N, C-alpha and C positions, 0 to 999 in steps of 0.2 A: 545465336539468340534462342532462348528456351521458349517454346510455345505449348508444351504439354504439361500435364499435372505432375507426373512422377519425377521428372528431373527438377521441377520447381520445388517439390517437397524435399528432395534430397538436399538441395541448396539451403532450404530453410533449417533443416535439422543440423546440417554441418555448421551453419552460421550460429545457431543457437548453442551448440556445444563448444565452439571454438574459444571464445573469451573466458568462459568458466574454466576450461581446461588449462588455458594459459595462466590464469590467476592461481590455480591450484599448483601448477608446476613451478612457476617462477616467483609469484607473490610480489610483483612490481609495485612500487609506491603509487603509480598512477591510479591503481584500483581503489586507493583510499579517497580519491577525488571523483573519479569516473568509474563506477562499478561496472562489472561485466554486462549488466542488463542495458545500461546506457550505450556502451560501446557496441553491443550487438545491434541496437536500434540504428545507430549511426552507420555501422558497416553495411547493414542490409539496405538502408536508404541510399547509400552511395552506390551499391550494386544495382538498385532499381533505377536510379538516375542515369547510370552508365548504360542502361538498356540490356542487362544480362537476360531479362525475360520480357516478354510482351504481355499486355493485358488481354489475352485471348479469352473468349467466352468460357472455356474450360477452367483456366486459371482463375478468372474472376469468380466463377461459381465456387471453386475450391476455397478461395480466400474467405468468401462470405460464410460458407458452411463451417469452416474450421473455427473462425472467430465465434460464430453463434453457438457452437457446441462446446468449444474448449473453455470459454470464460465461465459458464455455470459449472462445468466439471471441475475447474480449478478452484472455485469458491467452495464447492462441496468438500474437496480434499483438504483445503486449508482449515476448515472448521473441525476436522477430526481430532486435532490435538488440543482443542479448546474445552477445558474442563470447567464448566460454569460453577460447579460446587467448590472447587479449589479457589476460584476467583472471588466468590462471595465470602469465603472463609478468611479473606484478607482483613476484613473488619472495616468499620465506618471511617476510620481515619485515612486509610490508604485509598478507599473508594472515594472519599471526599476530595482528596487531592486529584484523583482522576477526573471527577466531575468538574472541578474548578478549571483544570487544564483544558477540558473539552469546551467549556463555556468561553474561556479566554481565547481559544483558537477560533471558535465560531464568530465571536465579536471582532476579532482581528481580521478575518476574511471579509466580513461585511464592511468594516470601516475602510480597509485597504481598497476595496472595489469602489467605494464612494470617492476616495481620494484620487484614483487613477482612471475612472471610467471615461472621462472626457478624451483620453488618449487611446482608448481601446475601441476596436470595431464593434459592430452590433452584437456579435457573438463572443465578445471578449471576456464575458463572464464564464464561459465554458472551461477554459484552461484552469481558472481559479477554482471552479467547482470540482473538477477532477483532481486537482492538487489537494484539495481539502480531504478527499477520500483517502489519498495516500498519507496525509499528515494526521489522520486519525488512525489509519490501519497500515496499509502498505501498498506496493505497486499493483497488486491484484485488485485492491479496492479502487485504485485510480482507474484501472482499465474497465472495471465493472461500471463505475460512474460514467466514464467516457462513452461506453456502449449504451447505457440507459438514457443519456441525454442527447445522443446523436452527434457528439463532437467529431470533427473531421480527424482523419489519421494524421494529417499534416500538423495540426495543433498539438498532437501528442509529443512531438519532438521538443517543443517549447516547454511543455509540462515536465517531461523527464529531465531535461537539463536544469530547470529551475529547482526541481526536487533534489537532484544530486548535489548541485553546488551549494544551495542554501543549507541542506542537511549537513554537508561536510563542514561548513562554517560553524554551524550550531554545535556540532559534536566537539569541536575544538574549544568553544566557549564553555561548554558544560564540564569538560575535563579541567579547564583552567580555573574555574571558580571553586573547585573543591576546597582549596585552602581558605576560602572565605566563609566556610560553614560555621565556625564558632561565632563570628561577628553577625552573620545573617540570622542565626538561631537566637542570639541575644535580642536582635531587633524585632523578630517575630515572637519572642518569648516562647520558643518551642524547645522541646527536648529532642535530642538526636535519635534518629531511627536506626542508628548503626548496629544496635544490639537486638533488633527485632528477630523473633524466631518464627520462621515459616518453613513448612515441610517442603523438602526438595521434591521436584517432580520425578516420577519413576523413569529410569532410562529406557529408551526404546530399542527394541531388537533391530538389527540391521535388515535392510530390505533383501528379499530373496526373489528369484525369478517368478515363482508362482504368485507371491504376494503382490508384486508389481502388476502382473496381468489381472489379478482379481480386482485390485483397486482401480485400474484403468477401465475395466469393464463396468464396475459399479458406477464410476464417475460419469461415463458416457451414458449409461442407462438413466441415471438421475437427471442428467442434462436433458436428455430427450423427453423424459416424463415431465420435467419442469416446463419445457417449452410447450407441451400439449396443454398443461394446466394453465400456464400463463396466457395462452391464446384465448382462454375462456373467461378470464377475469375482466372486470370493468376497467376501462381506461379513461384518462383525463389529459389535461395539458402537460403534466409532468410525469404521468404514469402511463407507460406503454406496455405491450405484452413482453418486451425485452426486460423492462423493469421488474415485472412480476416473475419472469423466469429466473432472474438473478436472485431475487429475494427468496423464492421457493427453494432454490438450490442451496442457499445459505442456511435456511431453517432445516433442510434435510440433513445437511452436514452436522449441525448442532445436535440433532436427534441421534444420528449415528455415533457421535462422539460420546454419548452416554449409554451406548449399547455394547455388547460383546465385540462388535466389529472393531471398536477402537483399539483392541489388543492386537489386531493384525498389523504387522510391520509394513512399512513401505509407502504410507500415504504421503509423508513429507518429501520423500525422494521423487515420487511421481508429480506432486504439485510443483516442486521446484523446476522440474523439466518442462511441465506444461506452461508455467509462467513465462519462462524465457522463450519458449516456442511461440506463444501468443504474441509476444512483443516482436519477434522476428516477422511473423505473418503480417502484423499491423504495419510494420516498417516497410514491407514489400509493396504496400499500396501508397506509400508516402513519397514526399520529396523534401528538399531542404528549404522550401518556401517559408515554412512556419518558423524557422530559426531566426528569420529577420526580426521577429517580435520578441526574441529572447531577452534583450537588455531591459525592456519595459517590465517583463514578468520577473526577471531577476530582482529588480528594484522592488517590485510588489512583494516578492517572496521574503526579502529582507525586512520589509515593512511589517508583514504579517508576524514574523518571528519577534520583532522588536515590540510590537503592541502586545503580543501574547506574553512576552517575558515581563513586561510592566504589570499587566493585569494579574498574572499568576503571583508575582511578588506581593501585590496588594492583597490578594486572597490569602496568601501565607501569613501576612501581618494580621488579618482579621481572624483567621481560624487557627493560627499558631501551628502552621506547617513548617517542618524543618527543610533545609536546603537539599538534603539527599533525596527525600521523597519527591520534592518539586522537580529536581533534575531528572530523576528516573522516570517520573510520570511524563514530563515533557518529551524526553527522548523515546519513550514507549509510543507516544503519538507520532512524532516526526521521524524517528529513526527505525521503529519496528523491532521485531523480535531478534534480529541478528545483532544489532548494535547495543541494545539496552542492557543485556547481561554483562557486557564488557564494562560499560560505565558503572553499573551497579557493583561489580567486583572491585573497581577502583575506589568507590566510596566505602563499601563494606561487603565482605564475602557473604554475610548473612542476608543481604538484600538482593542477591542474584535471583532467587525464586520470585521475589516481588516484581522485579523487572520483567521476567519472562511472562508472568501471569497478566500483568498490565498490558504488555504488548499484544498478547493473545486476545484480551478484551477489546483492544483497538481493532484487531482483525474482524471480530464479531460485529462491531458497531460501525466500522469504517464506511461501508457502502451506504448504509442508511444516513449517516452523518453527511456524506457527500451529496446525497440526493436532497436533503433538507437545505444545505447550503446552496445547491443549484436552484431550488425553488425560490429561495429568498433573493438571490442575485438576479435571477431572470425577471422577477417581479420589479426589482429596482431598475433594471435595464430598460424595461418597457415604458 
C-alpha cells in the first residue's frame, strides 16, 4: 500500500499515459465509445477502491495542491491556440449559428433539469452544470466548472460517462444526417456553406524539450499568480476565490495567445498531458459510488441533446442556416476541437477551419457558460 507522495505521483503519471499510449499503438474501436480520458478515470478509481494507496495527510495535501494549481495552468495553456481575430473573421452567419447553438443548449439544460429534478438529490444540478461546461467547450471546462462549484469527485464519474456516451451517439447522428442536407436546406431556405472560403490555421511546430519546460513554467507561474489575485477578489454565493482563479488564468491565456509567446511550440502537448493528469488525480480521490446515478444522467444527457436539436432546427428555419453549419456548430460545442474537423471534412473540406475555430471559441466560453448554467440550476433547485 502506497503511503508517501512520490510513489503516488509515479502511479498517477503512469496511469495518465497508459491509455493514450494504447490508443496510439493499437487504435482499438472501444476508444470511439470510451476515450482514453474516461478509461483513465475508471482505471485510477478502480485502483483507489482496491486500496493501492491510502489517504495519508501527505497524499491528501498533494492531491489538493495538484488540482488547485494544475486546473488554472491547464486553462491558460488551452487558450494559447485561440485566435480571437480569426474567430471574429468568420462573419455574422457562422457566429450567428454558434450563438443559436449556445442558446439552444442553455435552454435544453434548464428544461431537462426541470423535467428530472424530482429524481435528483439536492446537489443533482452539479453534474449537469459541469456537463454544460464540457458541451460548450471540452473536458477541461468541465473540470474547471466542477472545481468552481465544489462538485464532489465521485460525481465526476457520472459526468464523464454521460459526456462520452451521449457524445458518441450524437457524432453518429451528425454523420448520418449529411445525406439529408439538400432537403434540410430547402426547408430552411438556406444556401449550402460547402463552398465557404476560410483561411487555414498555420501549422504548429512540434514541441521540443526546452519549449515544454518553458510552457510548464509559465503555466505554473500564471496559476500561482491567478490564485493570489483570486483570493483578493470579491466573493458571493456562486463566485469563490477558485472561480476567480480559473477566470483570471483563462483571460491570461487569451492575452498570451495574441502575443509573440503564441509562436512558441509545445503548449498543446503540455495541455493534453496536464488534462489527463488532472483527471487521474481527481479519480484517485473518488469511488464508484457516483456511477449508480449514471442511468438517470444518461437519460438526461439524451434529453438535452434532443431538445437542443429541435431548437437548433427551428433557429435554422428562422435564420436560414444550412445543415452543414448547424452540424459543425453543434459538434464544436458537444464534441470539441478533436472531433469537429473530422465531421467538417466529411461535409466539405473547406469547412474544416470553421470547425476548428468554432471549437476553440467553445473552449474560450465553456467555463463561463458552465458557471451561468450552474447559477440558474442552483437557483431552481433551492
